[in-house]
ZAZA-636451 format. One record per residue (C-alpha): residue number from 1; residue in three letters; x, y, z. Coordinates in nm, 4 decimals. Example, Ala and Ser with C-alpha at 12.3 -4.5 7.8 and 13.67 -1.06 7.14 Angstrom:
% residues 2
num	residu	c1	c2	c3
1	ALA	1.2300	-0.4500	0.7800
2	SER	1.3670	-0.1060	0.7140
***
This chain:
% residues 357
num	residu	c1	c2	c3
1	MET	-0.0158	-0.0260	0.0200
2	ILE	0.1117	0.3324	-0.1109
3	PRO	0.1408	0.5571	0.1811
4	SER	-0.0006	0.9260	0.1635
5	TYR	0.1762	1.2578	0.1653
6	ASN	0.0100	1.3539	0.4952
7	LYS	0.1873	1.0703	0.6612
8	VAL	0.5443	1.0413	0.8382
9	HIS	0.7076	0.6703	0.9037
10	LEU	0.7425	0.6216	1.2430
11	LYS	1.1042	0.5537	1.1520
12	PHE	1.2110	0.8500	1.0163
13	LYS	1.5065	0.9947	1.2075
14	LEU	1.6528	1.3383	1.1426
15	ASN	2.0260	1.3579	1.2594
16	GLY	1.9773	1.0517	1.4909
17	VAL	1.6499	1.1830	1.6400
18	ASN	1.3252	1.0338	1.6028
19	TYR	1.0652	1.2568	1.4999
20	ASN	0.6647	1.2592	1.4547
21	GLN	0.4878	1.5232	1.2476
22	ASP	0.4575	1.7464	1.5489
23	ASP	0.7984	1.7460	1.6139
24	ILE	0.8877	1.8184	1.2302
25	LYS	0.6759	2.1122	1.2646
26	GLU	0.8667	2.2475	1.5603
27	ILE	1.2018	2.1903	1.4038
28	ALA	1.1628	2.3140	1.1466
29	TYR	1.0590	2.6427	1.2747
30	SER	1.3970	2.6050	1.4882
31	PHE	1.5987	2.6195	1.1731
32	ILE	1.3752	2.8975	1.0288
33	LYS	1.4385	3.0942	1.3317
34	GLU	1.7960	2.9711	1.4637
35	GLY	1.9611	2.7512	1.1803
36	LEU	2.2490	2.8171	0.9220
37	PRO	2.1117	2.9122	0.5366
38	TYR	2.1304	2.5605	0.4430
39	GLU	1.8577	2.4608	0.7504
40	GLU	1.6652	2.7568	0.6739
41	ALA	1.5535	2.6492	0.3167
42	ILE	1.4948	2.2667	0.5283
43	GLY	1.2833	2.4608	0.7640
44	ASP	1.1121	2.6336	0.4538
45	PHE	1.0435	2.3034	0.2758
46	LEU	0.9249	2.1044	0.5802
47	ILE	0.6934	2.3251	0.6719
48	ASP	0.5430	2.3631	0.3222
49	TRP	0.5493	1.9650	0.3232
50	LEU	0.3247	1.9316	0.6320
51	ASP	0.0878	2.2462	0.5232
52	SER	-0.3037	2.1445	0.4260
53	LYS	-0.2148	2.1984	0.0780
54	THR	-0.1601	1.8981	-0.1853
55	PHE	0.0848	2.0669	-0.3711
56	ILE	0.4111	2.2607	-0.3169
57	LYS	0.5803	2.5238	-0.5432
58	VAL	0.9301	2.4094	-0.6604
59	LYS	1.2040	2.6471	-0.8153
60	SER	1.3389	2.5418	-1.1436
61	THR	1.7280	2.5734	-1.2078
62	GLY	1.6413	2.7798	-1.5179
63	THR	1.8905	2.5514	-1.7456
64	THR	1.7490	2.6354	-2.0579
65	GLY	1.5617	2.9854	-1.9587
66	LYS	1.4715	3.1773	-1.6807
67	PRO	1.4389	3.0062	-1.3405
68	LYS	1.0551	2.9610	-1.2824
69	LEU	0.8136	2.8128	-0.9899
70	ILE	0.6649	2.4472	-1.0898
71	LYS	0.3636	2.3256	-0.8647
72	LEU	0.4121	1.9726	-0.7973
73	ASP	0.1794	1.7071	-0.6600
74	LYS	0.2660	1.5838	-0.2819
75	GLN	0.1410	1.2417	-0.3829
76	ALA	0.3506	1.2352	-0.6808
77	MET	0.6377	1.3102	-0.4745
78	VAL	0.5694	1.0351	-0.2510
79	ASN	0.5515	0.8062	-0.5571
80	SER	0.8744	0.8676	-0.7008
81	SER	1.0236	0.8365	-0.3517
82	ILE	0.8626	0.4720	-0.3434
83	PHE	1.0052	0.4162	-0.6842
84	THR	1.3356	0.4824	-0.5532
85	GLY	1.3053	0.2993	-0.2617
86	ASP	1.2387	-0.0075	-0.4713
87	PHE	1.4954	0.0698	-0.6933
88	PHE	1.7788	0.0331	-0.4327
89	ASN	1.6061	-0.1618	-0.1864
90	LEU	1.6160	0.0948	0.0755
91	ALA	1.4144	-0.0128	0.4158
92	PRO	1.3169	0.1501	0.7196
93	GLY	1.5857	0.2334	0.9422
94	ASP	1.8471	0.2740	0.6322
95	LYS	2.0836	0.5352	0.6805
96	ALA	2.0780	0.8239	0.4207
97	LEU	2.3064	1.1455	0.3828
98	HIS	2.1469	1.5015	0.2735
99	CYS	2.4171	1.7225	0.1238
100	LEU	2.2189	1.9076	-0.1433
101	PRO	2.0300	2.2582	-0.1309
102	ALA	1.6673	2.2006	0.0203
103	GLN	1.5953	2.5152	-0.2213
104	TYR	1.5942	2.2905	-0.5495
105	ILE	1.3725	1.9929	-0.6031
106	ALA	1.7012	1.7032	-0.5621
107	GLY	1.7221	1.8623	-0.1782
108	LYS	1.4038	1.8645	-0.1186
109	MET	1.3390	1.4835	-0.2329
110	MET	1.5643	1.3439	0.0247
111	LEU	1.3957	1.4988	0.2752
112	VAL	1.0577	1.3167	0.1115
113	ARG	1.2382	0.9762	0.0821
114	ALA	1.3558	1.0164	0.4513
115	MET	1.0081	1.0853	0.5732
116	VAL	0.7904	0.8203	0.3485
117	LEU	1.0808	0.5423	0.3800
118	GLY	1.1799	0.5844	0.7128
119	LEU	1.5289	0.6302	0.6602
120	GLU	1.7863	0.7984	0.9493
121	LEU	1.8519	1.0952	0.7696
122	ASP	2.1797	1.3044	0.8520
123	LEU	2.2459	1.6679	0.7911
124	ILE	2.5077	1.8209	0.6334
125	GLU	2.5852	2.1569	0.4864
126	PRO	2.5906	2.1482	0.1343
127	SER	2.8997	2.2718	-0.0341
128	SER	3.1522	2.1398	-0.3253
129	HIS	3.3892	2.0079	-0.0574
130	LEU	3.1703	1.7623	0.2085
131	VAL	3.2516	1.7764	0.5645
132	PHE	3.0569	1.4782	0.7588
133	ASN	3.1500	1.1787	0.9726
134	SER	3.3210	0.9111	0.6692
135	LYS	3.3802	0.6403	0.9498
136	LYS	2.9558	0.6154	0.9139
137	SER	2.7897	0.3591	0.6980
138	TYR	2.5282	0.4740	0.4722
139	ASP	2.2804	0.3469	0.2412
140	PHE	2.2039	0.5840	0.0077
141	CYS	2.3137	0.9796	-0.0661
142	ALA	2.2479	1.1978	-0.4197
143	MET	2.5368	1.4147	-0.4551
144	LEU	2.6107	1.6902	-0.7416
145	PRO	2.9388	1.5366	-0.9511
146	ILE	3.1639	1.8037	-0.8279
147	GLN	3.0901	1.6469	-0.4841
148	LEU	3.1772	1.3519	-0.5435
149	GLN	3.4877	1.4103	-0.7178
150	ASN	3.6417	1.6674	-0.4439
151	SER	3.5104	1.3195	-0.1560
152	ILE	3.6220	1.0027	-0.3594
153	SER	3.8276	0.9246	-0.0509
154	LYS	3.5683	0.9738	0.1996
155	VAL	3.3138	0.8115	0.0480
156	GLY	3.3995	0.4515	0.0593
157	ASN	3.1296	0.3752	0.3522
158	ILE	2.8540	0.5140	0.0959
159	LYS	2.6422	0.1765	-0.0495
160	ASN	2.4575	0.3463	-0.3379
161	ILE	2.5076	0.7108	-0.4578
162	ILE	2.3430	0.8967	-0.7586
163	LEU	2.4734	1.1641	-0.9283
164	GLY	2.2639	1.4608	-1.0846
165	SER	2.1799	1.8067	-1.2239
166	VAL	2.5116	1.8296	-1.4421
167	LYS	2.6578	1.5475	-1.7219
168	VAL	2.8929	1.3288	-1.5358
169	SER	3.2340	1.4083	-1.6905
170	ASN	3.4951	1.0964	-1.8157
171	GLU	3.7173	1.1832	-1.5950
172	LEU	3.5381	1.1286	-1.2801
173	ILE	3.3528	0.7862	-1.4480
174	GLU	3.7200	0.6776	-1.4983
175	ALA	3.8142	0.7371	-1.1177
176	ILE	3.5183	0.5818	-0.9892
177	LYS	3.5105	0.2827	-1.2172
178	ASP	3.6447	0.0048	-0.9507
179	PHE	3.4954	0.2090	-0.6637
180	PRO	3.3113	-0.0170	-0.4013
181	ALA	2.9859	0.2193	-0.4193
182	ASN	2.7012	0.1203	-0.6498
183	ILE	2.7462	0.4788	-0.8333
184	TYR	2.4502	0.6052	-1.1137
185	GLU	2.3993	0.8948	-1.3092
186	THR	2.0600	1.0359	-1.3168
187	PHE	1.7976	1.1317	-1.5766
188	GLY	1.5119	1.3932	-1.4843
189	MET	1.4065	1.7337	-1.4117
190	THR	1.1808	1.9404	-1.1852
191	GLU	0.8395	1.8842	-1.3854
192	THR	0.9076	1.4622	-1.3477
193	VAL	0.9696	1.5183	-0.9617
194	THR	1.3519	1.4460	-0.9699
195	HIS	1.4921	1.1188	-1.1385
196	ILE	1.2792	0.8809	-1.3819
197	ALA	1.5887	0.7012	-1.4972
198	LEU	1.9558	0.5980	-1.3490
199	ARG	2.2379	0.4835	-1.5442
200	ALA	2.4978	0.2689	-1.4087
201	LEU	2.8756	0.4426	-1.3980
202	ASN	3.0585	0.1180	-1.2109
203	ASN	3.0784	-0.1957	-1.0832
204	PHE	2.9431	-0.3431	-1.3995
205	LYS	2.8986	-0.7596	-1.3933
206	THR	3.0262	-0.7873	-1.7448
207	ASP	3.3752	-0.6587	-1.8725
208	GLU	3.1466	-0.4067	-2.0728
209	ARG	3.3011	-0.0402	-1.9488
210	VAL	3.0709	0.2234	-1.9010
211	LYS	2.6996	0.1929	-2.0336
212	SER	2.5414	0.4657	-2.2264
213	THR	2.1589	0.3258	-2.1358
214	PHE	1.9211	0.4811	-1.8839
215	LYS	1.7138	0.2476	-1.7151
216	THR	1.3965	0.3720	-1.6041
217	LEU	1.2163	0.3128	-1.2277
218	PRO	0.9255	0.0755	-1.1867
219	ASP	0.6105	0.2119	-1.3483
220	ILE	0.7859	0.4848	-1.5934
221	PHE	0.7576	0.4375	-1.9568
222	VAL	0.9209	0.5902	-2.2411
223	SER	0.8421	0.6887	-2.5795
224	GLN	0.9287	0.9548	-2.8512
225	ASP	0.7753	1.2028	-3.0139
226	GLU	0.8326	1.3375	-3.4187
227	ARG	1.1249	1.5172	-3.3426
228	GLY	1.3068	1.2227	-3.1885
229	CYS	1.2727	1.3524	-2.7862
230	LEU	1.1496	1.1779	-2.5074
231	VAL	0.8028	1.1610	-2.3779
232	ILE	0.7568	1.0020	-2.0296
233	ASN	0.4433	0.8305	-1.9345
234	SER	0.3945	0.7520	-1.5657
235	PRO	0.0568	0.7673	-1.4222
236	HIS	0.1669	0.7793	-1.0873
237	LEU	0.3839	1.1221	-1.1571
238	SER	0.1675	1.2904	-1.3770
239	LYS	-0.1665	1.2705	-1.5182
240	THR	-0.0370	1.3439	-1.8249
241	SER	0.2580	1.2633	-2.0791
242	ILE	0.5475	1.4718	-2.0339
243	THR	0.7293	1.5708	-2.3210
244	THR	1.0898	1.6797	-2.2997
245	ASN	1.3655	1.8448	-2.5188
246	ASP	1.5898	1.5759	-2.5255
247	ILE	1.6871	1.3524	-2.7815
248	VAL	1.7060	0.9901	-2.7327
249	LYS	1.7557	0.6625	-2.9096
250	LEU	1.4904	0.4079	-2.7553
251	HIS	1.6107	0.0484	-2.7097
252	SER	1.2605	-0.0273	-2.5060
253	GLU	0.9698	0.1294	-2.3524
254	THR	1.1861	0.1315	-2.0077
255	GLU	1.5684	0.2137	-2.1739
256	PHE	1.7110	0.5078	-2.3758
257	GLU	2.0406	0.6537	-2.4873
258	TRP	2.0543	1.0053	-2.4259
259	PHE	2.2191	1.2714	-2.7284
260	GLY	2.1708	1.5847	-2.6116
261	ARG	1.8919	1.8764	-2.6198
262	PHE	1.7102	1.9457	-2.8890
263	ASP	1.7151	2.3690	-2.8351
264	ASN	2.1255	2.2926	-2.8432
265	VAL	2.1264	2.0746	-3.1644
266	ILE	2.3333	2.2335	-3.4601
267	ASN	2.2465	2.2258	-3.7872
268	SER	2.5844	2.2612	-3.9726
269	GLY	2.5940	2.2014	-4.3813
270	GLY	2.2620	1.9940	-4.3297
271	VAL	2.4350	1.7675	-4.0612
272	LYS	2.2924	1.7342	-3.7137
273	ILE	2.5729	1.8009	-3.4352
274	PHE	2.4846	1.7518	-3.0772
275	PRO	2.7227	1.9965	-2.8310
276	GLU	2.6734	1.7758	-2.5678
277	THR	2.8300	1.4560	-2.7433
278	VAL	3.1347	1.6795	-2.8581
279	GLU	3.1819	1.8342	-2.5173
280	GLU	3.2240	1.4443	-2.3951
281	LYS	3.4960	1.3721	-2.6990
282	LEU	3.6707	1.6725	-2.5486
283	PHE	3.6658	1.6012	-2.1967
284	GLY	4.0115	1.6061	-2.0250
285	LYS	4.1416	1.7444	-2.3430
286	ILE	4.1004	2.1145	-2.1937
287	ASP	4.1666	2.2653	-1.8921
288	GLY	3.8978	2.4445	-1.7205
289	LYS	3.5116	2.5035	-1.7925
290	PHE	3.3852	2.5420	-2.1417
291	PHE	3.0962	2.4486	-2.3592
292	ILE	3.0220	2.4004	-2.7765
293	ALA	2.7876	2.5691	-2.9463
294	SER	2.6907	2.7693	-3.2813
295	GLU	2.6681	3.0669	-3.4516
296	LYS	2.5413	3.1895	-3.7720
297	ASP	2.7179	3.1039	-4.1088
298	GLU	2.6190	3.2026	-4.4472
299	LYS	2.7265	2.8757	-4.6226
300	LEU	2.6572	2.6453	-4.3420
301	GLY	2.3631	2.7949	-4.2223
302	GLU	2.5384	2.7611	-3.8564
303	GLN	2.9016	2.6817	-3.7493
304	VAL	3.0358	2.4839	-3.4516
305	ILE	3.2253	2.7376	-3.1763
306	LEU	3.3908	2.6752	-2.8694
307	ILE	3.3508	2.8908	-2.5786
308	LEU	3.6248	2.8726	-2.2793
309	GLU	3.6024	3.0070	-1.9194
310	ASN	3.9765	3.1575	-1.9876
311	ASP	4.1523	3.4676	-2.0731
312	SER	4.3073	3.3260	-2.3678
313	ASN	4.2145	3.1096	-2.6906
314	ASN	4.5415	2.9486	-2.7590
315	ILE	4.5006	2.6191	-2.7046
316	ASP	4.6610	2.3145	-2.9008
317	ALA	4.4192	2.2632	-3.2212
318	SER	4.5284	1.8885	-3.2167
319	ILE	4.3008	1.8235	-2.9486
320	PHE	4.0103	1.8546	-3.2082
321	ASN	4.1744	1.5477	-3.3956
322	VAL	3.8983	1.3299	-3.2185
323	LEU	3.6165	1.5274	-3.3648
324	ASP	3.4653	1.4707	-3.7014
325	LYS	3.5042	1.7179	-3.9750
326	TYR	3.1642	1.8928	-3.8968
327	GLU	3.1977	1.8711	-3.4859
328	LYS	3.5786	2.0935	-3.5235
329	PRO	3.5191	2.4415	-3.3984
330	LYS	3.5394	2.6846	-3.6296
331	LYS	3.5551	2.9821	-3.3649
332	ILE	3.6895	2.9977	-2.9965
333	TYR	3.5832	3.2427	-2.7603
334	THR	3.6592	3.3160	-2.4044
335	VAL	3.4909	3.4262	-2.0878
336	ASN	3.5977	3.5135	-1.8130
337	LYS	3.3909	3.3781	-1.5695
338	PHE	3.0860	3.1590	-1.6650
339	GLU	2.7648	3.1877	-1.4903
340	ILE	2.6344	2.8902	-1.3132
341	ILE	2.3307	2.7928	-1.1571
342	SER	2.3220	2.4894	-0.9557
343	GLU	2.6465	2.3803	-1.0949
344	LYS	2.4440	2.4297	-1.4646
345	ILE	2.6005	2.6003	-1.6970
346	GLN	2.3969	2.9241	-1.8237
347	ARG	2.5008	2.8735	-2.1674
348	LYS	2.2213	3.0960	-2.3528
349	LYS	2.3083	3.3784	-2.1159
350	ILE	2.6976	3.3553	-2.1508
351	LEU	2.5887	3.3244	-2.5693
352	LYS	2.3888	3.6652	-2.5182
353	LYS	2.6209	3.8398	-2.3267
354	LEU	2.9135	3.7600	-2.6437
355	GLY	2.6602	3.8785	-2.8853
356	ILE	2.6043	3.5688	-3.0001
357	ALA	2.2419	3.4559	-2.9272
***
């Protein structure tokens, strides 16, 4: 039987203390009045979660446009928690680590999972360099890739780790290939109540290296629209299908490969180029942050360009030998500092400042 959003599991603990529904309200008010900024955000969410409304409003990260408030059904968030719990075999009393900002959906869902599944949740301050008891064993944690990158030597006692918000780099994948924890890249967005699919990054049972296929959580099915973009179907998350701008290759109604965003696709001389695919080929070959974009060209329609977070565009052209002919950047632009929200490069804002978008 799926629990209701207005019930808190009897085994739920926060920082080692068992709280019932009334207790949670008290600790939430305490966080808001006396807590650190990250605790204040947690308190705000807990008050919203325990009010009489059947929904909450969540701020999107604004990756592809202006950040906006999205209304999410609380029961859908409970259902999503159940799906994740089933996938990882999480049981009441299991221990989880919370290290994400509660302003965004991923941080909110860690709290919901704990309350719904009866997890013992430890709260720590979200930062790129996590500070926590690395000798304590945890069953589950959601992180940003940069957090794992900076904490590899300390997360050996975490059984399952999911990574989200930005694409996981090849450098990080290489570093975790023989790591004891089970590590997954997530696929999802605010509108889908965080992740709807996972991609294993390590501990494969065969000799096959990193698989590119995402596997959906239970009761979630996928299809494509006429653009080749992913369509998500799950009555327990949304009454209607959710159409994304993510171009994919379907392997089944529960498995797919992700190529990139439809709104980022470059049409150069009739050849479709996925910036995310080009970026993946260049990972580890360029120091610092970068991304692939395009600008108008009279002959090709669009031509590929490279944007660097750097003062100089003086890089060795031989690094582009890994790229196909039309994937190679025709120009290189530099920006002193990228605008970043929730670890995501704000491509459109940067291009607009360069006078390209």
